[in-house]
C-alpha positions as a Markdown table, in Angstrom:
| # | Residue | x | y | z |
|---|---|---|---|---|
| 1 | Unk | 119.1 | -18.8 | 92.2 |
| 2 | Unk | 120.4 | -16.4 | 89.5 |
| 3 | Unk | 121.6 | -12.8 | 89.9 |
| 4 | Unk | 118.6 | -11.5 | 88.4 |
| 5 | Unk | 117.1 | -8.9 | 90.4 |
| 6 | Unk | 113.5 | -9.2 | 91.7 |
| 7 | Unk | 111.2 | -6.2 | 92.1 |
| 8 | Unk | 108.2 | -5.3 | 94.3 |
| 9 | Unk | 104.3 | -5.2 | 93.3 |
| 10 | Unk | 104.2 | -1.4 | 93.2 |
| 11 | Unk | 107.4 | -1.2 | 91.1 |
| 12 | Unk | 105.5 | -3.2 | 88.8 |
| 13 | Unk | 102.5 | -1.1 | 88.9 |
| 14 | Unk | 104.5 | 2.0 | 88.7 |
| 15 | Unk | 106.6 | 0.7 | 85.5 |
| 16 | Unk | 103.1 | -0.1 | 83.6 |
| 17 | Unk | 101.2 | 2.8 | 84.9 |
| 18 | Unk | 98.6 | 0.9 | 86.6 |
| 19 | Unk | 97.5 | 0.4 | 90.5 |
| 20 | Unk | 98.8 | -2.1 | 92.8 |
| 21 | Unk | 95.5 | -3.7 | 93.0 |
| 22 | Unk | 95.9 | -4.3 | 89.0 |
| 23 | Unk | 98.8 | -6.2 | 89.8 |
| 24 | Unk | 97.2 | -8.5 | 92.3 |
| 25 | Unk | 94.4 | -9.2 | 90.4 |
| 26 | Unk | 96.7 | -10.0 | 87.3 |
| 27 | Unk | 98.3 | -12.4 | 89.6 |
| 28 | Unk | 95.2 | -14.1 | 91.0 |
| 29 | Unk | 93.7 | -14.5 | 87.2 |
| 30 | Unk | 96.7 | -15.9 | 85.9 |
| 31 | Unk | 97.5 | -13.3 | 83.5 |
| 32 | Unk | 101.1 | -13.0 | 84.8 |
| 33 | Unk | 102.8 | -16.2 | 84.2 |
| 34 | Unk | 104.2 | -18.1 | 87.3 |
| 35 | Unk | 107.6 | -18.3 | 85.9 |
| 36 | Unk | 107.9 | -14.2 | 86.2 |
| 37 | Unk | 107.4 | -14.1 | 89.8 |
| 38 | Unk | 108.2 | -15.9 | 93.2 |
| 39 | Unk | 106.7 | -15.3 | 96.5 |
| 40 | Unk | 108.9 | -14.7 | 99.3 |
| 41 | Unk | 107.2 | -14.5 | 103.1 |
| 42 | Unk | 103.8 | -13.8 | 101.3 |
| 43 | Unk | 105.1 | -11.2 | 99.4 |
| 44 | Unk | 105.3 | -11.0 | 95.3 |
| 45 | Unk | 108.5 | -10.3 | 93.5 |
| 46 | Unk | 108.8 | -10.1 | 89.9 |
| 47 | Unk | 111.2 | -10.5 | 87.2 |
| 48 | Unk | 110.4 | -7.3 | 85.6 |
| 49 | Unk | 112.5 | -8.0 | 82.2 |
| 50 | Unk | 110.6 | -11.0 | 81.9 |
| 51 | Unk | 107.4 | -9.6 | 82.7 |
| 52 | Unk | 107.9 | -6.8 | 79.9 |
| 53 | Unk | 108.9 | -9.4 | 77.6 |
| 54 | Unk | 105.6 | -11.4 | 78.2 |
| 55 | Unk | 103.5 | -8.4 | 77.8 |
| 56 | Unk | 105.0 | -7.3 | 74.4 |
| 57 | Unk | 104.7 | -10.9 | 72.9 |
| 58 | Unk | 101.0 | -11.0 | 74.4 |
| 59 | Unk | 100.1 | -7.4 | 72.7 |
| 60 | Unk | 101.9 | -8.5 | 69.4 |
| 61 | Unk | 99.8 | -11.6 | 69.4 |
| 62 | Unk | 96.4 | -9.6 | 70.3 |
| 63 | Unk | 97.4 | -7.6 | 67.7 |
| 64 | Unk | 97.9 | -10.0 | 64.6 |
| 65 | Unk | 94.9 | -11.8 | 65.9 |
| 66 | Unk | 93.0 | -8.5 | 65.5 |
| 67 | Unk | 94.0 | -7.7 | 62.1 |
| 68 | Unk | 93.2 | -11.2 | 60.8 |
| 69 | Unk | 89.6 | -10.5 | 61.6 |
């Protein structure tokens, strides 16, 4: 296992200024990539830097698609 720190669902929610239920929904819907979190004892733990990187890239991709139309 790497030395990367995993954070809780509530930390992710606070960081992205959303409700904890939103983060849970993102996981269930597959919005959050599987490689950005693990499940320990039924509790989700997230790699925040990788999760942020995913959302930044996704936002840029969506912005590019919108300007092409």
